[in-house]
C-alpha angles and dihedrals in degrees: 000000000000122000091252090052092048092051091047092050093048091047089050090052090048091050091049090051096053103028095092097044102115118293112352104195099214142050117276092250092054091045091053091047090051093049092046090057092047091048091052090051092048093050091047090052091051094056097036119117116252098027113237117191090197090075091057091045089054089058090056091048091052090056088060092045088054086058093248091142104134111132089243097056098085096045092050091045090055090051095045093050096044091098088068088079090065097033090054097033095155087060097040095132091049091050090056091047093046092051089050090050090048089054090047092050090048092051095046093049092044091052091046091050092048090048091053090049091048092049089050089049094052091047091049092047091054088057092043092060087065097036132076119292091243092061091051090048092055091052093043094051097044103039115123092219123073115261129183136173119212132180120238090260091066101256125131112249098177141348134193124233092259091058091045090052092049093051095040094235130108117249095251091056092049094056110095096013118130112248088233090070091058097049127073110262092239089061097050093096093052095049091046092051098041100038113021096035107027103030099038091044091052090048097219144031139069132279123201122203141152115233139168115251125211128226129193091244089057093240097113125156145191130289138177112231131198106198116190126188108222106202123230114270139165094008092309117125121240115266141180119249109205122195117182139186121196108238098175094107094044092052090048091050092048090049091050093048089049090050092049091049091053102040135069109245094212100053102016089233124133111274130224092275092056091044093054091047091052093049089049090052090051091049091051092054099035124123122220093264099042117120132188133198127222126189120192110204124197122179116234115233097003092135088058091056091053092046094047104038105017135255093282091064089043091054092049090048090055090048089053095044093053098067091044090057094039091055088067098043101062093135094040137055120255117200135177108224100181143313109355094337124115132176129209116206118201110196123210133319092055138147138175093262092058093047093046093050094051093042092056089047091053092054089048090052090065098050095090116076114259117230113227117172103314093334132093107210125196116213136169134185145217119222129199112195135186133188111197145157108265106195111113091358128138118245096218092048091053090053090048090054092054090045090054089056089052091059090050090051092049090049088059092056137267124318095029137129133201130200116200143165123261087258086062093246104148117238099181142358109196132175120245123230117305 
């Protein structure tokens, strides 16, 4: 298959994935042509020197500008473009980064678009208060953002179609419902305190808060709400004007970007950043007698595998080694910190016996050959371990201590492990299984 054919096929799959997400404002042929152009731009950005994530972010922004704004578009785009990681294997890391930048650009542009719409809505509503009721009704019914009107007792007086669609209930059924039935039970206390205590007591103003909403089908989601108390005037009772924007997709995208930033794309394990964060969290909560264990793992002869069979085989070997090690670290955290280096974190309570037992098990786990493609590769490891008090420690210094033990283990020969104090005074250098 030529490159042009491969791009066309991937664009077709992308078009199929997003074509049924809400209202797609163009014919299928035009949609596929648009996505083909965006795909070409994304691939060009991945191989460009120097790499510039802004080009990938611009692709995400153009999806929004093409009115592909259904909450499912970004998730399906991520799935449809996942094959790029294999198709552009030499640039695998860039592919992951580019897809993350695409999602970021999409989110930023979507939020900016929604903000513009919301600004337009607030401006229009200011005019509508002085205009005829019919004009307000047209705006209310056709606004893209969710709008509701509640009385000061907390019952829904009216809702527009966008709010009804968000909550999964028709407008007639929403009227008269208590607001508490539309909000997740865990958020009842916040809405009571911020709205029915703070806002109504003050007598005017707007509160902004992000709450979970409930739907009859139990799916629910998150939304940002601006709740304004409109004072009584001209014989009309005071009421609450509620304007909402669904943030479920944004939160999911932020969570995914956070996950990508803290996990190794090759093995799926936590990366060094996540490891340091976890150690810092343990330090913050540690008591004076709490101890942790850290084991720095380095594969013996991994460079030879890369030199002999190529980096693709080396990557697949690392991907196969990771679950073998993880199977023996159920009560600890296994992270890949770079190259062929892994770290095991033993949270409190921890002692030398526990670390030593697991360390031996990890070396044993690598004794059997590892199948990679049509090869069976034999690999061993050296492990430097440390058991140390953790209160008032520094996360990076603890990792450095374990790393120092790794170099002592490697100096003793392959398939070794060393357990040492935090002051890097060795306590034992023992051979692994033969």
